[in-house]
KOLTI-389993 format. One record per residue (C-alpha): x, y, z; residue in one letter. Coordinates in Angstrom, 1 decimal, padded with zeros to 4 digits. Example, Ala and Ser with C-alpha at 12.3 -4.5 7.8 and 13.67 -1.06 7.14 Angstrom:
BEGIN
+--------+--------+--------+------+
:     c1 :     c2 :     c3 : rest :
+--------+--------+--------+------+
:  012.3 : -004.5 :  007.8 :    A :
:  013.7 : -001.1 :  007.1 :    S :
+--------+--------+--------+------+
END
This chain:
BEGIN
+--------+--------+--------+------+
:     c1 :     c2 :     c3 : rest :
+--------+--------+--------+------+
:  083.8 :  067.5 :  059.4 :    M :
:  082.0 :  070.5 :  060.8 :    R :
:  080.3 :  068.4 :  063.4 :    S :
:  083.7 :  067.0 :  064.5 :    F :
:  085.1 :  070.5 :  064.8 :    L :
:  082.1 :  071.6 :  066.9 :    N :
:  082.6 :  068.7 :  069.3 :    I :
:  086.3 :  069.5 :  069.5 :    S :
:  085.7 :  073.2 :  070.3 :    Y :
:  083.1 :  072.2 :  072.9 :    L :
:  085.6 :  069.7 :  074.5 :    F :
:  088.3 :  072.4 :  074.5 :    L :
:  086.0 :  074.9 :  076.2 :    I :
:  084.9 :  072.4 :  078.8 :    V :
:  088.5 :  071.5 :  079.5 :    T :
:  089.6 :  075.2 :  079.9 :    V :
:  086.7 :  075.9 :  082.2 :    L :
:  087.4 :  072.8 :  084.3 :    F :
:  091.1 :  073.9 :  084.6 :    Y :
:  090.2 :  077.4 :  085.6 :    I :
:  087.7 :  076.1 :  088.2 :    S :
:  090.3 :  073.6 :  089.5 :    W :
:  093.0 :  076.2 :  089.6 :    S :
:  090.8 :  078.7 :  091.5 :    S :
:  089.8 :  076.1 :  094.1 :    L :
:  093.5 :  075.0 :  094.5 :    F :
:  094.6 :  078.6 :  094.9 :    Y :
:  091.7 :  079.3 :  097.3 :    L :
:  092.8 :  076.5 :  099.6 :    D :
:  096.3 :  077.9 :  099.7 :    L :
:  095.0 :  081.5 :  100.4 :    Q :
:  095.3 :  082.8 :  103.9 :    K :
:  092.6 :  084.8 :  105.7 :    C :
:  093.8 :  088.4 :  106.0 :    S :
:  090.6 :  090.1 :  107.3 :    K :
:  087.0 :  089.6 :  108.3 :    V :
:  084.4 :  091.7 :  106.7 :    Q :
:  081.0 :  091.8 :  108.4 :    I :
:  077.7 :  093.2 :  107.1 :    Q :
:  074.7 :  093.3 :  109.4 :    V :
:  071.3 :  094.1 :  107.8 :    D :
:  069.6 :  096.8 :  109.8 :    T :
:  066.5 :  097.1 :  107.6 :    E :
:  063.5 :  098.1 :  109.7 :    G :
:  065.8 :  099.9 :  112.2 :    D :
:  066.8 :  096.7 :  113.9 :    L :
:  069.8 :  096.8 :  116.2 :    F :
:  069.8 :  093.6 :  118.1 :    F :
:  073.1 :  092.7 :  116.5 :    I :
:  076.1 :  094.8 :  115.5 :    N :
:  079.4 :  094.1 :  113.7 :    T :
:  081.4 :  094.0 :  116.9 :    E :
:  079.1 :  091.4 :  118.4 :    M :
:  079.4 :  089.1 :  115.3 :    V :
:  083.2 :  089.6 :  115.2 :    E :
:  083.4 :  088.7 :  118.9 :    E :
:  081.4 :  085.5 :  118.2 :    M :
:  083.6 :  084.5 :  115.3 :    I :
:  086.9 :  085.1 :  117.1 :    F :
:  085.6 :  083.3 :  120.3 :    S :
:  085.3 :  080.2 :  118.1 :    K :
:  088.4 :  080.8 :  115.9 :    E :
:  090.8 :  082.9 :  117.8 :    D :
:  093.7 :  082.3 :  115.3 :    S :
:  091.6 :  083.0 :  112.2 :    L :
:  093.8 :  085.8 :  110.7 :    I :
:  096.7 :  084.2 :  108.9 :    G :
:  095.1 :  080.8 :  108.8 :    K :
:  094.9 :  078.9 :  105.5 :    A :
:  091.5 :  078.6 :  104.0 :    Y :
:  091.8 :  074.8 :  103.9 :    E :
:  092.1 :  074.9 :  107.7 :    D :
:  089.0 :  077.0 :  108.3 :    I :
:  085.8 :  075.0 :  108.7 :    N :
:  083.5 :  077.6 :  107.4 :    I :
:  080.4 :  075.4 :  107.7 :    Y :
:  080.8 :  074.9 :  111.4 :    L :
:  081.6 :  078.5 :  111.9 :    L :
:  078.4 :  079.5 :  110.0 :    E :
:  076.4 :  077.1 :  112.1 :    E :
:  077.8 :  078.6 :  115.3 :    F :
:  076.9 :  082.2 :  114.3 :    V :
:  073.4 :  081.1 :  113.2 :    N :
:  072.8 :  079.8 :  116.8 :    E :
:  072.5 :  083.3 :  118.1 :    H :
:  068.8 :  083.9 :  119.1 :    P :
:  068.6 :  087.3 :  117.4 :    N :
:  070.1 :  086.2 :  114.1 :    I :
:  067.7 :  084.9 :  111.4 :    K :
:  070.3 :  083.9 :  108.9 :    K :
:  074.1 :  084.3 :  108.6 :    A :
:  076.1 :  083.4 :  105.5 :    E :
:  079.8 :  083.1 :  105.5 :    L :
:  082.0 :  082.8 :  102.5 :    Y :
:  085.7 :  083.1 :  101.6 :    L :
:  087.0 :  085.3 :  098.7 :    T :
:  090.1 :  085.2 :  096.6 :    L :
:  091.6 :  088.3 :  098.2 :    D :
:  091.8 :  086.7 :  101.7 :    G :
:  088.6 :  088.0 :  103.1 :    T :
:  086.1 :  086.1 :  105.2 :    L :
:  082.8 :  087.8 :  104.4 :    S :
:  079.9 :  087.5 :  106.9 :    V :
:  076.4 :  088.6 :  105.9 :    D :
:  073.9 :  088.7 :  108.8 :    V :
:  070.2 :  089.2 :  108.7 :    K :
:  068.5 :  089.9 :  112.0 :    Q :
:  065.3 :  088.3 :  113.3 :    R :
:  062.4 :  090.8 :  113.0 :    E :
:  060.0 :  090.9 :  115.9 :    P :
:  056.3 :  091.2 :  115.2 :    L :
:  055.2 :  091.5 :  118.9 :    V :
:  056.7 :  091.5 :  122.3 :    R :
:  055.0 :  089.1 :  124.7 :    V :
:  054.7 :  089.4 :  128.5 :    F :
:  054.0 :  086.1 :  130.0 :    E :
:  054.0 :  086.1 :  133.8 :    G :
:  057.6 :  087.1 :  134.8 :    N :
:  058.9 :  086.3 :  131.4 :    E :
:  059.1 :  088.4 :  128.2 :    S :
:  060.1 :  087.5 :  124.7 :    Y :
:  059.5 :  088.3 :  121.0 :    Y :
:  057.4 :  086.5 :  118.4 :    L :
:  058.5 :  086.8 :  114.7 :    D :
:  056.3 :  086.7 :  111.6 :    E :
:  056.3 :  082.9 :  111.8 :    E :
:  055.1 :  083.1 :  115.4 :    M :
:  058.4 :  081.6 :  116.6 :    N :
:  059.6 :  083.1 :  119.9 :    H :
:  063.1 :  084.4 :  120.5 :    F :
:  064.8 :  086.1 :  123.4 :    A :
:  065.1 :  089.8 :  124.2 :    L :
:  068.4 :  091.6 :  123.7 :    S :
:  070.5 :  093.6 :  126.1 :    D :
:  071.5 :  095.8 :  123.2 :    Q :
:  068.2 :  096.9 :  121.8 :    Y :
:  064.4 :  097.0 :  122.6 :    S :
:  062.1 :  096.9 :  119.6 :    A :
:  059.1 :  099.2 :  119.6 :    R :
:  056.4 :  096.7 :  118.6 :    V :
:  052.9 :  095.8 :  119.6 :    L :
:  052.7 :  094.2 :  123.1 :    Q :
:  050.9 :  091.0 :  124.0 :    V :
:  049.9 :  089.9 :  127.5 :    Y :
:  048.8 :  086.4 :  128.5 :    W :
:  049.4 :  083.9 :  131.2 :    D :
:  050.8 :  081.3 :  128.8 :    E :
:  051.4 :  080.7 :  125.1 :    I :
:  049.0 :  078.2 :  123.5 :    T :
:  048.3 :  077.1 :  120.0 :    E :
:  044.8 :  078.5 :  120.2 :    S :
:  046.1 :  081.9 :  121.2 :    R :
:  048.6 :  081.9 :  118.4 :    I :
:  045.8 :  081.0 :  116.0 :    A :
:  043.8 :  084.0 :  117.3 :    I :
:  046.8 :  086.4 :  117.5 :    L :
:  048.1 :  085.9 :  114.0 :    D :
:  045.1 :  087.2 :  112.0 :    P :
:  044.3 :  089.8 :  114.6 :    L :
:  047.8 :  091.4 :  114.1 :    I :
:  047.4 :  091.2 :  110.3 :    D :
:  044.2 :  093.1 :  110.6 :    L :
:  045.7 :  095.8 :  112.8 :    I :
:  048.8 :  096.2 :  110.7 :    D :
:  046.8 :  096.5 :  107.5 :    S :
:  044.9 :  099.6 :  108.9 :    D :
:  046.9 :  102.8 :  109.4 :    K :
:  044.6 :  104.1 :  112.1 :    F :
:  044.5 :  100.9 :  114.1 :    L :
:  048.3 :  100.4 :  113.7 :    K :
:  048.9 :  103.8 :  115.1 :    A :
:  046.3 :  103.6 :  117.9 :    Q :
:  046.5 :  100.0 :  119.3 :    I :
:  049.6 :  099.5 :  121.5 :    T :
:  048.8 :  096.3 :  123.4 :    A :
:  046.6 :  093.1 :  123.2 :    I :
:  045.7 :  091.2 :  126.3 :    A :
:  044.1 :  087.7 :  126.6 :    F :
:  042.1 :  086.8 :  129.7 :    D :
:  041.6 :  083.3 :  131.0 :    E :
:  038.7 :  082.6 :  128.6 :    N :
:  040.7 :  083.9 :  125.6 :    N :
:  038.6 :  087.0 :  125.4 :    E :
:  040.6 :  090.0 :  124.1 :    I :
:  041.2 :  093.4 :  125.5 :    I :
:  043.0 :  096.2 :  123.6 :    L :
:  044.9 :  099.1 :  124.9 :    Y :
:  045.0 :  102.3 :  122.8 :    P :
:  047.7 :  104.9 :  122.5 :    R :
:  045.3 :  107.8 :  123.0 :    V :
:  042.3 :  108.0 :  125.3 :    G :
:  043.2 :  106.1 :  128.4 :    G :
:  040.4 :  103.6 :  128.0 :    H :
:  040.2 :  099.8 :  127.5 :    K :
:  038.7 :  098.3 :  124.3 :    I :
:  036.8 :  095.0 :  124.9 :    I :
:  036.8 :  092.9 :  121.8 :    L :
:  035.5 :  089.8 :  123.6 :    G :
:  035.6 :  086.5 :  121.8 :    E :
:  037.9 :  085.9 :  118.9 :    A :
:  035.3 :  086.4 :  116.1 :    E :
:  034.1 :  089.1 :  113.7 :    D :
:  037.2 :  091.3 :  114.3 :    F :
:  036.7 :  093.3 :  111.2 :    R :
:  033.1 :  094.4 :  112.0 :    N :
:  034.2 :  095.2 :  115.6 :    K :
:  037.0 :  097.4 :  114.4 :    F :
:  034.6 :  099.2 :  112.0 :    E :
:  032.3 :  099.9 :  114.9 :    K :
:  035.2 :  101.2 :  116.9 :    L :
:  036.3 :  103.6 :  114.2 :    K :
:  032.8 :  104.9 :  113.6 :    V :
:  032.5 :  105.5 :  117.4 :    F :
:  035.8 :  107.3 :  117.5 :    Y :
:  034.7 :  109.6 :  114.7 :    R :
:  031.1 :  110.2 :  115.8 :    Q :
:  031.2 :  109.6 :  119.6 :    G :
:  034.6 :  110.5 :  121.1 :    L :
:  035.0 :  113.3 :  118.6 :    G :
:  032.1 :  115.1 :  120.3 :    K :
:  032.5 :  114.2 :  124.0 :    V :
:  036.3 :  113.9 :  124.2 :    G :
:  038.7 :  111.0 :  124.1 :    W :
:  039.0 :  110.8 :  127.9 :    D :
:  035.3 :  110.6 :  128.6 :    R :
:  035.1 :  106.8 :  129.0 :    Y :
:  037.2 :  104.2 :  130.9 :    S :
:  036.0 :  101.3 :  128.8 :    M :
:  034.6 :  100.8 :  125.2 :    I :
:  032.9 :  097.4 :  124.8 :    N :
:  032.5 :  096.0 :  121.3 :    L :
:  031.4 :  092.5 :  122.3 :    K :
:  027.7 :  092.9 :  121.4 :    Y :
:  026.3 :  092.7 :  118.0 :    H :
:  025.6 :  096.2 :  116.4 :    N :
:  026.3 :  097.9 :  119.8 :    Q :
:  029.0 :  099.9 :  121.4 :    V :
:  028.6 :  099.9 :  125.2 :    V :
:  030.7 :  102.4 :  127.1 :    C :
:  031.5 :  103.0 :  130.8 :    T :
:  032.0 :  106.6 :  131.9 :    K :
:  034.9 :  107.5 :  134.2 :    R :
+--------+--------+--------+------+
END
């Protein structure tokens, strides 16, 4: 008897929940859109996109959105359209019971800005490139090469990780350049000299040599004494005076 009652209660609960869900969906379809609420994530001080730009995109696609029944709004196509913007990493659109179309936008975060001939673009953490913005220019590490290649990406990724993991290097290094042989030159914030890393190997030891030289060498003779600091050679720092 008790088992029968338990099954009956469970069936009743499931029926009530199904009815509530069905009623909510039925009511949601009849609901009309009364406003659009946009939230743009600016974490990391990113300002490629703002709420006005997202709103303009949405209303360029659905000019009669306000007052439109939910069942007549293709939210999936609208979300896909917003996600096509080059500076948007992910946009999520959803409708609520109070008549609001909510739009949550996460911006793409640039890791570096690349200068390639007459072109310039950003690379994100996955090393995917995306276009610059007329609205905002990110202050990130700069990279110079004549063309993007898989070998250069394979070099750049761990090199940036190493620079970003060191507070001194992150503050001091502002640009990375690749020559035609994929040898690497760094440009520092302070000192006005070039840093020759050379081939893409033994980065960690080369940076340790650089920091020791900065402390023990440039600290005595001055940061503007040399035009070039060469770290290519094993256990040596070769400098060129101005």
